[in-house]
C-alpha positions in Angstrom: 128.5 178.3 -29.2 129.6 180.5 -32.2 133.4 181.0 -32.4 133.6 182.6 -35.9 135.3 185.9 -35.8 136.0 185.6 -32.1 139.5 186.6 -30.8 140.6 183.6 -28.8 143.8 183.4 -26.7 145.2 179.9 -26.1 147.6 179.9 -23.1 150.3 177.3 -23.5 151.7 175.6 -26.7 151.8 172.1 -25.6 149.8 169.1 -26.9 146.4 170.6 -25.8 147.3 174.1 -26.9 148.0 172.8 -30.5 144.8 170.8 -30.5 142.9 173.9 -29.4 144.5 176.0 -32.1 143.6 173.6 -34.9 140.0 173.4 -33.5 139.6 177.1 -33.3 141.0 177.9 -36.8 138.5 175.5 -38.3 135.7 177.4 -36.7 136.9 180.8 -38.0 138.4 182.2 -34.8 141.3 184.6 -34.8 143.8 182.7 -32.7 146.7 183.9 -30.6 148.9 181.7 -28.5 150.8 182.9 -25.4 153.6 180.7 -23.8 156.1 181.7 -21.1 158.8 179.5 -22.8 161.3 181.0 -25.2 160.8 180.5 -28.9 164.0 178.3 -29.1 162.6 176.0 -26.4 159.3 175.6 -28.2 161.0 174.6 -31.4 159.7 174.4 -35.0 156.0 174.3 -33.9 156.2 178.0 -33.4 156.8 178.5 -37.1 154.2 175.9 -38.0 151.4 177.9 -36.3 152.7 181.3 -37.5 152.5 180.0 -41.1 148.8 179.2 -40.4 148.1 182.8 -39.4 148.3 182.2 -35.6 150.1 184.9 -33.6 152.5 183.3 -31.2 153.8 185.2 -28.1 156.8 183.5 -26.4 159.1 184.3 -23.5 156.3 185.6 -21.2 152.7 186.7 -21.3 151.6 190.1 -22.6 148.7 191.5 -20.4 147.2 193.3 -23.3 146.7 190.0 -25.3 144.6 188.7 -22.3 142.6 191.9 -21.9 141.6 192.2 -25.6 140.5 188.5 -26.1 136.9 187.6 -26.3 137.7 184.1 -25.0 140.8 182.7 -23.1 141.4 178.9 -23.1 144.2 177.9 -20.7 146.1 174.6 -21.2 145.9 172.1 -18.3 148.5 173.0 -15.7 148.5 176.7 -16.4 148.0 178.3 -13.0 145.8 181.3 -12.2 148.4 183.8 -13.4 147.9 187.5 -12.9 147.1 188.0 -16.6 144.2 185.5 -16.4 142.9 187.1 -13.2 143.0 190.6 -14.7 141.1 189.4 -17.8 138.5 187.6 -15.6 137.9 190.8 -13.6 137.4 192.7 -16.8 134.7 190.2 -17.8 136.7 188.1 -20.4 135.2 184.6 -20.7 137.7 181.9 -19.5 137.0 178.3 -20.4 138.9 175.0 -20.1 139.6 172.8 -23.1 137.2 170.2 -21.8 134.4 172.7 -21.5 134.9 173.8 -25.1 134.9 170.2 -26.3 131.8 169.4 -24.3 129.9 172.1 -26.1 130.6 170.5 -29.5 131.2 166.8 -28.8 128.7 164.0 -29.7 128.6 160.9 -27.5 129.0 160.2 -23.8 131.8 161.3 -21.5 132.9 159.3 -18.5 134.8 161.8 -16.3 137.3 160.4 -13.9 139.0 162.6 -11.3 140.6 162.4 -7.9 143.9 163.2 -6.3 145.5 159.8 -7.0 144.7 156.9 -9.3 143.1 158.7 -12.1 145.4 157.4 -14.9 145.2 153.8 -13.8 141.5 153.9 -13.4 140.9 155.6 -16.7 143.1 153.2 -18.6 141.5 150.2 -17.0 138.0 151.6 -17.6 138.9 152.1 -21.3 140.2 148.5 -21.5 137.0 147.1 -19.9 134.7 149.0 -22.2 136.8 148.3 -25.3 137.0 144.6 -24.6 133.3 144.7 -23.9 132.6 145.7 -27.5 131.8 149.4 -27.0 133.1 152.3 -29.2 135.3 153.9 -26.6 138.2 156.3 -26.7 140.7 157.3 -24.0 140.9 161.1 -23.6 142.2 163.9 -21.4 145.4 163.9 -19.4 146.1 160.2 -20.1 145.1 160.2 -23.7 144.4 162.6 -26.6 142.9 166.0 -25.7 139.1 165.8 -25.8 138.9 168.6 -28.2 140.6 166.5 -30.8 137.7 164.1 -31.0 135.0 166.7 -31.8 135.0 166.6 -35.6 134.7 162.8 -35.9 132.6 162.2 -32.8 129.4 160.1 -33.1 126.4 159.8 -30.8 127.4 156.2 -29.9 131.0 157.1 -28.9 132.1 156.9 -25.2 135.0 159.1 -24.1 136.8 157.9 -21.0 138.4 161.2 -19.8 140.9 161.7 -17.1 140.2 165.1 -15.6 142.5 167.2 -13.4 141.7 170.0 -11.0 143.4 172.4 -13.5 140.7 171.5 -16.2 137.8 171.7 -13.7 138.9 175.1 -12.6 137.4 176.7 -15.8 134.3 174.6 -16.6 130.9 176.2 -16.8 128.3 173.8 -18.1 130.4 170.7 -18.4 128.2 167.8 -17.4 128.9 164.1 -17.8 126.5 161.1 -17.6 129.0 159.1 -15.5 131.5 160.7 -13.1 134.1 159.0 -10.9 135.7 160.7 -7.8 138.4 158.4 -6.4 139.7 160.3 -3.5 140.6 163.8 -2.2 143.9 164.6 -0.3 146.2 167.6 -0.1 147.8 168.2 -3.5 148.7 171.0 -6.0 149.0 173.7 -3.4 151.7 175.1 -5.7 148.8 175.8 -8.1 145.6 176.2 -5.9 145.7 178.9 -3.3 144.3 176.6 -0.6 143.1 173.0 0.0 139.6 174.4 0.2 140.0 175.9 -3.3 141.3 172.6 -4.6 138.4 170.6 -3.0 135.8 173.0 -4.4 137.3 172.7 -7.8 137.1 168.9 -7.7 133.5 169.0 -6.5 132.4 170.7 -9.7 132.5 167.4 -11.6 129.7 166.0 -9.4 127.7 169.1 -8.6 127.1 170.0 -12.2 125.5 166.5 -12.8 121.7 166.2 -12.9 119.3 163.4 -11.5 119.6 161.5 -14.8 123.4 161.1 -14.4 125.4 158.7 -12.2 128.3 159.4 -9.9 130.7 156.7 -8.6 132.2 157.8 -5.2 134.7 156.5 -2.7 132.5 155.5 0.3 135.6 155.4 2.5 136.7 158.9 1.8 134.6 161.3 4.0 135.3 164.3 1.7 134.2 162.4 -1.3 131.2 160.8 0.2 129.9 164.1 1.5 129.0 164.8 -2.2 126.5 161.9 -2.1 124.3 164.3 -0.1 125.2 167.5 -2.0 124.7 166.4 -5.6 121.8 165.4 -7.7 123.0 162.3 -9.6 122.3 158.7 -8.7 125.0 157.6 -6.4 127.1 154.4 -6.5 129.7 153.8 -3.8 132.9 151.7 -3.8 134.4 150.5 -0.5 136.9 148.2 1.1 135.2 148.7 4.5 131.4 149.0 4.0 128.6 147.7 1.9 127.1 150.6 0.0 123.4 150.4 -1.1 124.5 150.5 -4.7 128.0 150.0 -5.9 131.0 147.7 -5.3 132.6 146.4 -2.1 135.1 143.9 -0.6 133.9 141.0 1.5 135.7 137.8 2.6 138.5 138.6 0.1 136.1 139.0 -2.8 135.0 142.0 -4.8 131.2 142.2 -5.2 129.0 144.3 -7.4 125.6 145.5 -6.0 122.8 147.0 -7.9 119.5 145.5 -8.2 121.2 142.3 -7.0 124.5 141.4 -5.4 127.0 139.2 -7.2 130.6 138.2 -6.9 132.9 139.8 -9.4 136.4 138.4 -8.6 138.7 137.2 -5.8 141.2 139.8 -4.5 143.9 137.2 -5.2 143.2 137.6 -8.9 144.0 141.3 -9.0 147.3 141.8 -10.9 148.2 145.1 -9.2 149.6 145.5 -5.7 148.2 147.7 -3.0 144.7 148.3 -1.5 144.3 151.5 -3.3 144.4 149.5 -6.5 141.4 147.6 -5.3 139.6 150.8 -5.1 140.6 151.8 -8.6 139.5 148.4 -9.9 136.1 148.7 -8.1 135.5 152.1 -9.7 136.5 151.0 -13.2 134.3 147.8 -12.8 131.3 150.0 -11.8 131.6 152.0 -15.0 131.7 148.8 -17.0 128.7 147.5 -15.1 126.7 150.7 -15.7 127.5 150.7 -19.4 126.4 147.0 -19.8 129.6 145.0 -19.8 129.1 141.6 -18.3 130.7 140.6 -15.0 132.7 137.9 -16.8 134.0 140.4 -19.3 134.9 142.9 -16.6 136.8 140.2 -14.6 138.7 139.1 -17.6 139.7 142.6 -18.5 140.9 143.2 -15.0 142.9 140.0 -14.8 144.9 140.8 -17.9 145.6 144.4 -17.0 149.3 145.0 -16.6 149.1 148.5 -14.9 150.8 151.7 -16.1 154.4 152.8 -16.4 155.7 154.7 -13.3 152.9 153.5 -11.1 154.3 150.8 -8.7 156.1 149.4 -11.7 158.5 146.6 -11.0 161.7 147.3 -12.9 163.9 144.4 -12.0 165.2 142.1 -9.3 169.0 142.4 -8.7 170.6 139.9 -6.2 167.2 139.3 -4.6 166.4 143.1 -4.3 163.3 144.3 -6.0 163.4 147.8 -7.6 160.0 149.5 -8.0 159.3 152.7 -9.9 156.4 154.8 -8.6 157.7 158.1 -9.9 154.0 159.2 -10.4 153.8 159.3 -6.5 154.1 163.1 -6.6 152.3 163.8 -3.3 152.3 162.4 0.2 149.1 160.4 0.0 150.4 158.5 -3.1 153.7 157.7 -1.3 151.9 156.4 1.7 149.8 154.1 -0.5 153.0 152.9 -2.2 154.6 152.1 1.1 151.5 150.2 2.3 151.4 148.1 -1.0 154.4 146.0 0.1 155.0 143.6 3.0 158.8 143.6 2.5 161.1 146.2 4.2 161.7 149.2 2.0 164.5 151.5 1.1 162.6 154.6 0.1 163.8 157.3 -2.3 162.1 160.6 -1.5 162.4 164.2 -2.7 162.0 166.7 -5.6 160.0 169.9 -5.5 157.6 170.3 -2.7 153.9 171.0 -3.6 153.1 172.6 -0.2 152.4 169.4 1.9 153.6 168.4 5.3 156.1 165.6 5.2 155.5 164.8 8.9 152.5 162.8 7.7 155.0 160.2 6.5 156.6 159.6 9.9 154.3 156.8 11.1 154.5 154.6 8.0 158.1 155.3 7.5 158.9 154.1 11.0 156.8 151.0 10.6 157.8 149.9 7.1 161.0 151.6 5.9 164.6 150.5 6.6 166.3 153.7 5.2 165.3 156.8 3.4 167.4 158.3 0.6 166.8 162.0 -0.1 167.4 164.1 -3.2 166.2 167.3 -4.8 165.0 170.7 -3.6 162.9 169.3 -0.7 165.6 167.1 0.8 166.4 169.3 3.8 162.7 169.8 4.6 162.0 166.1 4.4 165.0 165.3 6.5 163.8 167.7 9.3 160.3 166.2 9.1 161.5 162.6 9.4 164.2 163.3 11.9 164.3 160.4 14.5 162.4 157.9 12.5 164.9 155.9 10.4 168.5 156.3 9.1 168.7 158.7 6.1 171.2 159.4 3.4 171.5 162.2 0.8 172.1 161.6 -2.9 173.0 164.2 -5.5 171.4 162.2 -8.4 169.1 159.3 -9.1 172.2 157.2 -10.1 173.6 157.8 -6.7 170.2 157.1 -5.1 170.0 153.7 -6.8 173.5 152.9 -5.9 173.0 153.7 -2.2 169.7 151.7 -2.2 171.3 148.7 -3.6 174.2 148.8 -1.1 171.8 149.2 1.9 169.1 146.7 0.9 169.2 142.9 1.6 167.8 140.2 -0.4 164.0 140.1 -0.1 163.8 143.9 0.4 162.6 146.7 -2.0 164.2 149.8 -3.3 161.2 152.1 -4.0 161.1 155.3 -5.8 158.0 157.1 -4.5 159.2 160.7 -4.1 156.2 162.5 -2.6 157.2 165.5 -4.7 157.1 166.8 -8.3 160.1 166.2 -10.5 160.5 169.7 -11.9 163.6 170.6 -9.9 165.7 168.0 -11.7 163.6 166.5 -14.6 161.2 167.6 -17.3 158.4 165.6 -15.7 157.7 162.5 -13.6 158.0 160.3 -16.7 161.6 161.4 -17.3 162.4 160.8 -13.7 160.9 157.3 -13.9 162.8 156.5 -17.1 166.1 157.6 -15.6 165.5 155.5 -12.5 164.8 152.5 -14.7 167.9 153.1 -16.8 170.0 153.2 -13.7 168.5 150.0 -12.3 169.1 148.1 -15.5 172.7 149.4 -15.6 173.2 148.2 -12.1 171.6 144.8 -13.1 174.2 144.5 -16.0 177.0 145.4 -13.8 176.0 142.9 -11.2 176.2 140.2 -13.9 179.6 141.5 -15.0 178.3 142.9 -18.3 179.1 146.3 -19.7 176.4 148.9 -19.0 
């Protein structure tokens, strides 16, 4: 692909947008960046790029900039805005950052996608391969943008890449030798026009593979497993309920690997992360390690020492016998259901934020079974309250500080206060990470106060 002299519009001046601008300038493109944020909100980086000859439009998108471009590269998370749609109708080429990287990158890409569990699975996969002695890098949403690796990439490199539906929307020839599809559930309907559109976008990762490639699919998810019959790659399944012909499965409280032969990998009791969904994430990561030649012993040891990720079922502290758990990354209903099912103790559940278009009534059964009280906050609080009416007692909090305080007062020793909001954080916070950090700060302040210390 020749980019020299091409007029390229980058949409969004975040981490990926800056990496794209650097890449494109090196290849002789005329680069323009469009961001809906105001110049003062974007800060000094606006001046940095202007000094390099990049035109930066802020405070909204100019339609003419989209229509006159030879190529548009949206940053991950940029929705299908009217300007992009108009440019596409005019015939302007639109590609995602991962597609652009793919056309120049040397080495293998392990592409990991799904509604939930991508970050955990990608990080564990990276750990298994790294400790297995391979030359591996963590890229995509969880790491460095894939485009940043192009210039130094080598044929022996492996890029474990977390891939979102936003990135898959604009791929063309992007093809990975190993794909992982963890699960599919309702999500991002604030971005995709329908669940069907979301599903079709996720499928692209598998359907663009060829017969020499390998796909690791969730055998227990009907929508995912359908692709075992639609695609061309060699299929490996992972399952807690069945024994796939090739793949990984659970039997008699052990995880097994099965390819040319069947062998035990590790006992379920050795897994350091809570929740059955994490068994699935671990099986998927283990299969990548197996396919790339890491020994079962090496895979097992890497899994056993894996501490998990921040904001994913992260135990913050125990105060007066009450556990506080931060699962701020649970931004959809399926993730919240998995969080609830990860614990045997009774739960005080903190829910709320900005709704992504899902139906909160799906929570009713599990809330009734496992939850002692629900604490609501954020834009969606009234909608959740209506959906859960008649299940368990509910309270409304105006802030996370108040939610933590109510949770502590309502919980008894041996119970859990769980932040698993089932919503995005954008009504009150910059992102799920900021929400999780504030939750942890409030819990630690509560812990100090309970010991009579100054917060």
